[in-house]
C-alpha positions in Angstrom: 12.7 3.2 17.1 10.3 3.7 14.2 9.2 7.4 13.9 6.5 9.3 12.2 5.9 13.0 11.7 3.3 12.9 14.5 1.5 16.0 15.4 -1.5 15.1 17.6 -0.7 15.9 21.2 -3.4 13.7 22.7 -5.1 14.2 25.9 -3.3 15.2 29.1 -4.2 13.4 32.3 -7.5 14.5 33.9 -7.3 16.1 37.4 -9.2 14.1 40.0 -10.8 17.3 41.3 -12.1 18.2 37.9 -13.7 14.7 37.6 -15.4 14.9 41.0 -16.5 18.6 40.8 -19.1 18.4 38.1 -21.2 15.8 36.2 -19.3 14.4 33.2 -21.9 15.5 30.7 -21.8 19.2 31.7 -18.2 20.0 32.4 -16.2 21.8 29.7 -12.9 20.4 28.6 -9.8 22.2 29.8 -8.6 25.0 27.5 -5.2 23.5 27.3 -6.6 20.3 26.0 -8.6 22.0 23.3 -5.6 24.1 22.2 -3.5 20.9 22.1 -6.1 19.1 20.0 -6.3 22.0 17.6 -2.5 22.1 17.2 -2.4 18.4 17.0 -4.6 17.9 14.0 -2.7 20.3 11.7 -2.8 17.8 8.9 -2.2 19.8 5.8 -4.1 22.6 4.2 -7.6 21.9 5.2 -7.2 21.5 9.0 -4.2 23.5 10.1 -3.9 24.9 13.6 -6.3 27.8 14.0 -7.4 27.5 10.3 -10.9 27.1 9.0 -12.1 24.0 7.1 -11.6 25.9 3.9 -7.8 26.1 3.9 -5.6 26.4 0.8 -5.8 23.8 -2.0 -4.3 20.4 -1.3 -0.9 19.4 -2.7 -0.6 17.6 -6.0 0.3 14.4 -4.2 -2.8 14.6 -2.0 -5.0 15.4 -5.0 -3.5 12.4 -6.8 -4.4 10.1 -3.9 -7.9 11.4 -3.6 -8.6 11.1 -7.4 -7.2 7.6 -7.5 -4.2 8.4 -9.8 -1.5 7.4 -7.4 0.0 3.9 -7.8 2.6 1.7 -6.2 5.2 -0.6 -7.6 2.7 -3.5 -7.1 0.1 -1.6 -9.2 2.7 -0.8 -11.9 3.6 -4.5 -12.1 0.0 -5.6 -12.4 -0.5 -3.0 -15.2 2.1 -4.9 -17.3 -0.1 -8.0 -16.9 -3.0 -6.3 -18.6 -4.8 -4.7 -15.6 -3.8 -1.2 -16.5 -6.4 1.6 -16.1 -8.7 2.9 -13.4 -11.5 0.7 -12.1 -15.0 2.1 -11.8 -17.3 2.0 -8.8 -20.5 0.6 -10.3 -22.6 0.9 -7.1 -25.0 3.8 -6.5 -24.0 4.3 -2.9 -22.8 7.8 -3.5 -25.9 9.0 -5.4 -27.9 11.8 -3.9 -31.0 9.6 -3.9 -29.4 7.3 -1.4 -28.4 10.0 1.2 -31.1 9.1 3.7 -30.4 5.4 3.6 -26.7 6.0 4.0 -27.2 8.3 7.0 -29.4 5.8 8.7 -26.8 3.0 8.2 -24.1 5.4 9.6 -26.4 6.1 12.6 -26.4 2.4 13.4 -22.6 2.2 13.3 -22.2 5.2 15.5 -24.7 4.0 18.1 -23.1 0.5 18.3 -19.7 2.1 18.5 -20.6 4.4 21.4 -22.1 1.5 23.3 -19.0 -0.5 22.7 -16.7 2.3 24.0 -18.9 3.0 27.0 -18.0 -0.3 28.6 -14.5 0.9 29.3 -13.3 3.8 31.5 -11.9 7.0 30.1 -8.4 5.4 30.2 -6.6 8.8 29.8 -3.2 7.1 29.2 -4.4 6.2 25.7 -4.6 9.9 24.9 -1.5 11.2 26.8 1.7 11.7 24.7 4.0 9.0 26.1 1.2 7.6 28.3 1.8 4.2 26.6 5.2 3.3 25.0 4.3 3.2 21.3 6.8 3.4 18.5 5.6 6.8 17.3 7.4 10.0 17.9 7.0 13.7 17.2 9.7 15.7 15.3 10.9 17.0 18.6 11.6 13.5 19.9 8.6 13.2 22.2 6.5 10.1 22.1 3.1 10.3 20.6 -0.1 9.1 22.1 -1.4 5.5 21.7 -4.5 6.8 19.9 -2.4 8.7 17.4 -0.2 5.7 16.8 -3.2 3.3 16.3 -5.1 5.8 14.0 -2.0 6.4 11.9 -1.4 2.7 11.5 -5.0 2.1 10.6 -4.9 4.8 7.9 -1.7 3.3 6.5 -3.6 0.1 5.8 -6.7 1.7 4.5 -4.8 4.1 2.4 -3.1 1.3 0.5 -6.4 -0.2 -0.5 -7.8 3.1 -1.8 -10.1 3.9 1.2 -9.3 7.6 1.1 -9.7 8.0 -2.7 -13.5 7.7 -2.1 -15.3 11.1 -1.8 -17.0 10.1 1.4 -13.8 9.2 3.3 -11.5 11.7 5.1 -8.1 10.8 6.6 -7.0 12.3 9.9 -3.4 12.4 8.6 -3.8 12.9 4.8 -0.2 14.0 4.4 1.0 10.6 5.6 -1.1 8.4 3.4 0.8 5.7 1.4 0.6 5.0 -2.3 -2.0 2.5 -3.6 -1.3 -1.2 -3.6 -4.3 -2.0 -5.9 -5.5 -0.3 -9.0 -7.1 3.1 -8.6 -10.9 3.5 -8.5 -13.0 6.1 -10.3 -16.0 7.1 -8.2 -19.2 8.9 -9.4 -18.9 12.1 -7.5 -21.9 14.5 -7.4 -20.0 17.1 -5.4 -18.5 20.4 -6.5 -14.7 20.6 -6.7 -14.6 22.7 -3.5 -15.6 19.7 -1.5 -12.0 18.4 -1.8 -10.6 21.1 0.5 -13.1 20.6 3.4 -11.8 18.4 6.2 -12.8 19.2 9.9 -11.3 16.1 11.4 -9.3 18.4 13.8 -12.6 19.5 15.3 -14.0 16.0 15.3 -11.0 14.7 17.3 -11.3 17.5 19.8 -15.0 17.0 20.2 -14.7 13.2 20.6 -11.9 13.3 23.2 -12.8 16.3 25.2 -16.6 16.3 25.0 -18.1 13.0 23.9 -16.0 10.6 25.9 -16.4 12.4 29.3 -20.2 12.4 28.8 -20.2 8.7 27.8 -17.6 6.9 29.9 -16.8 6.6 33.6 -13.7 8.3 34.9 -10.7 6.2 35.9 -8.5 3.6 34.4 -9.3 0.0 33.8 -6.1 -0.7 31.8 -8.0 -2.0 28.7 -5.9 0.2 26.5 -6.0 -1.9 23.4 -9.7 -2.4 23.4 -10.2 1.3 24.1 -8.0 2.4 21.2 -9.6 0.0 18.8 -13.1 1.4 19.7 -11.8 5.0 19.5 -10.3 4.5 16.0 -13.6 2.9 14.7 -15.7 5.7 16.3 -13.6 8.5 15.0 -13.8 7.2 11.5 -17.5 6.6 11.7 -18.1 10.1 13.1 -15.8 11.6 10.4 -17.8 9.9 7.7 -21.2 10.9 9.1 -20.2 14.6 9.7 -18.5 15.0 6.3 -21.5 13.5 4.6 -22.9 17.0 5.2 -21.4 17.8 1.8 -23.8 15.4 0.1 -26.7 16.6 2.1 -25.9 20.2 1.2 -25.6 19.4 -2.5 -29.0 17.7 -2.5 -30.5 20.8 -0.8 -28.8 23.1 -3.3 -30.2 21.2 -6.2 -33.7 21.3 -4.7 -33.6 25.2 -4.3 -30.8 26.4 -6.6 -32.0 30.0 -6.9 -32.4 30.6 -3.1 -29.1 29.1 -2.3 -27.2 30.8 -5.1 -28.3 34.3 -3.9 -27.0 33.5 -0.4 -23.8 32.0 -1.7 -23.0 35.0 -3.8 -23.6 37.2 -0.8 -21.4 34.8 1.3 -24.2 34.9 3.9 -23.3 32.0 6.2 -26.1 32.8 8.7 -28.7 32.9 5.9 -27.4 29.5 4.6 -27.6 28.0 8.0 -31.2 29.2 8.4 -32.2 27.9 5.0 -30.8 24.4 5.5 -32.1 23.9 9.0 -35.3 22.0 9.6 -35.9 21.7 13.4 -38.7 19.2 13.0 -36.4 16.9 11.0 -33.6 17.3 13.6 -36.1 16.4 16.4 -37.1 13.3 14.5 -33.5 12.3 14.1 -32.9 12.6 17.8 -35.9 10.6 18.6 -34.9 7.9 16.2 -31.4 7.8 17.6 -32.7 7.6 21.1 -35.0 4.7 20.3 -32.2 2.9 18.5 -29.9 3.3 21.5 -32.7 2.0 23.8 -33.1 -1.1 21.5 -29.4 -1.8 20.9 -28.4 -1.0 24.4 -30.4 -3.6 26.3 -30.0 -7.3 26.8 -32.4 -9.2 24.6 -33.8 -12.4 26.0 -34.1 -15.6 23.9 -37.7 -15.7 24.9 -40.1 -14.2 22.4 -42.2 -11.6 24.1 -45.9 -11.5 23.5 -45.6 -7.8 22.6 -43.1 -7.4 19.7 -43.1 -3.6 20.1 -40.6 -1.6 22.1 -41.1 -2.4 25.8 -41.7 0.5 28.1 -40.3 -1.0 31.2 -38.7 1.2 33.8 -36.6 -1.7 35.1 -34.6 -2.2 31.9 -30.9 -1.7 32.5 -29.3 0.0 29.5 -25.6 -0.3 28.6 -25.8 3.5 27.8 -28.6 5.8 28.7 -30.5 6.2 25.4 -31.3 9.9 26.1 -27.6 10.6 26.5 -26.9 9.2 23.0 -29.7 11.3 21.6 -28.4 14.5 23.2 -24.8 13.8 22.0 -26.3 13.7 18.5 -28.2 16.9 19.0 -25.4 18.8 20.8 -22.3 17.7 18.8 -22.9 15.5 15.7 -25.7 17.4 13.9 -24.3 20.9 14.5 -20.9 19.9 13.1 -22.6 18.3 10.1 -24.4 21.6 9.4 -21.1 23.4 9.7 -19.8 21.2 6.9 -22.9 22.0 4.9 -22.4 25.7 5.2 -18.7 25.5 4.5 -19.5 23.5 1.3 -22.2 25.8 0.2 -20.1 28.9 0.7 -17.7 27.5 -1.9 -20.2 25.7 -4.1 -19.9 28.1 -7.0 -16.1 28.7 -6.8 -15.5 26.6 -9.9 -17.9 28.6 -12.1 
């Protein structure tokens, strides 16, 4: 069978007693699962097992892919026809002025994605190594999980069309990315060079599988493995983009208060940086906005135009996902991990000077 250097160990089957003992939203994930997930996502220098997000510098091949200098035979052939040279992204989507608009769009994608995933049960077989017979094997010969297989295959396709050369995209398996099939792209990048080495996808995978899904989905198995895996791949990529966008947020905050941040950076004061970039009132507004969006997106909309076009405050509305739960997931997991990325970036913001 076809094999890959797979490393993610997936999720082991959940014990029935654990499922029945405590509410899904409050129970912690088994230690063995967390350790497995951390070992699983050792994907090169930035996210190795037990390492911080600031691992050693990436390999020359990885840097080539991220900078858009890698090319394939197809690209080389097109170069002879006169299309040689790197193309340029002429949009302003990565500008610091567009941060808020981008974050709000990403919110929408995440909320819709969570609602989509919540219609299926946990379906633990998708995360168990060998739970589904997929053509993906670890170096020791054991079969990988279905989620790992689907995520790797998706990144192979995206990698060929330069998805992961953009500064706002982060692969879960960067060491396995293919060469480009289309000409490279040059992106306007406002970030410091240290941003390249920050990738916390190992933590994101662990959080999504062990914390977010148990709080969102019903226990059990409904055998919709394909739909489950597709929703998971989309959600993981959306979450990764949103959380790593903390680099752009941190750069914007640094430019607004360079002297204050520089002093803390030189002292390597992580706690001080966290305090300086935290605005609780802003975080509260984000949670309220996410909750309101989840309430709007998560209900069935009638074709009849209501007399009151505002949000209805009806207790009999049946939501696909409890809006408060989505807001709390944002507060408890997504925003704290985004701030961790901000601090990690700021600690290394001046390394190139």
